[in-house]
N, C-alpha and C positions, 0 to 999 in steps of 0.2 A: 446604408442604414440612415433613416432620417435623423436630423440633428436633435430632435426632441426626445429620441429614445436613447437611453444610456446603454452602453456595452455592459452586459451582465458581469463579465470578468472584472471590469473597472469598478463596478459597484461592490462586488465581493471583496476586492482588495481594499477599497475605501473603507468598508465596514470593519475590516480587520486592522486598519491603520497602517496599511502597507502601500508604498508608492508603486504605481503601475509602471513596469519597464518592459522592454522588448524581451529580455532573457527570462524574466519572471513569467511573462505571458507564454513563452515557448515551453517552459518547463511545466507550467500549470496545464497547458493544453495537452502536452504529451502524457502526463499522468491521468488526465481526464479520459483519454482514449485508450489507456493501457488496460489490458485484460488482467494483469496481476501487478503486485507491487514491484517497483524497479529499484535497482541500486543506483548510486550516483554515477558509477562508471557506465552502466547501461544507458542512463539518461544522456551523459556526455557523448557517448558513441553515436547514439541515435540522432542527436542534434548536430554533431559533426558531419554525419552522413548527409544531412540536409543542407550542408555547407554554411552552417551558422558560425559566426565568429565568436565562439564561446570557448572558455577554457575550463578545465576541471575545477579549479579553485572557485570560479564563479558559480558553477553548479552547486558546490558545497555551501557557499555563502547564501545562495538563493534558497536552497532547501532549508537551511537554518532559519532564514527570514520567514519563509512560508509556514514553518512549524511554529515560530514565535507568534504568528497570527492565528494559530489553531486551524490552519487550512490544510495541513498535512499530518499524517500519522507516520511514525517511524517504528518499524518492527525488525526484529532479528528472528526470522522464521526458518532458519536452516542451520546446518552444522558448519557452513562456510564462514560464519562470523561476520558476514556483510549485512549492513543495515539496508533495509528496503523501505521505500517511500510510496505512499498512496494518498489520494485525496481523503480528507476527513468529511465523510458524509453524515457525521453524527450517528453512525451505526457501525458497530464493530463487526469484524469478520473473523472467521475461523478457517483453518486451512487443512487440507489433506496434502501431504508432501510425499512425492515419489522418491524412494531411497535410491533409485537407479539414475533417473534423468533429472532429478530436482524440480520437476514440474510441480507447481502449486495450484491446487484446485480449491476455490472458495466454497465454503459451506454457507448456503443462504440463510438457514434458520439456526438460531442459537440453541444448542442442545443443553445448555447449562442452566436454564431458568429454574427447573425443578431442583437441581443441586444447590443453587444459590438460596432457594427457599428453605431447603433442608438445613443448610448451614445457619441461616437466620434462626430457625426454630430450635435446632439442637445446641448451637454454640453461641447464640445471640451475637453473631458475627455479621457485620454489614459489608457485603462485597461491593467494592467501588468499580473495579474493572477486572477483566481476566483475558487470558489468551489460551486458545486450545489449538494444538498442533497434533495431527494424527499422521503417523508415518507408516508407509506401506508401499505398494506398487500400483502404478496407474495401469489403465487398460492396455496401453502399448507396451509396458515393461513387465507385465505379469510373468512370473516364472512358471513355465509349464512343467508338470511332473515328468521325470525321465521315464521313458517306456521300459517296462519290465522285460528282462532277458530270460 
């Protein structure tokens, strides 16, 4: 990369007031390429597999730091009680969660817009944020009916 071009990640962290470090870059990059939110443990294992010299406490500290700069979102989107992290794209997501394999499928469009408008009209309530989780079975885990005997 030419010297006059800034690394986009460095710029993102600079704007958030966060020092750019090797571990922060690794975690940010991993979350940027993740298809779904990841737990701290999943992040740690993935980075350890790449032979990174990172410890679990560093992962937690880094996640907290990136959240303090509003670069990450933290959610608890399953019954396992584990927090999951994803990049903050200033666009919230909703999830379909498989009750058998815990697969999380992101819903692209927000189905809550009309409901939020109704809450505003009916109760004069201003919704600031919301989360929607729908539980069921994914295509791979659908329970097929038992054949009749």
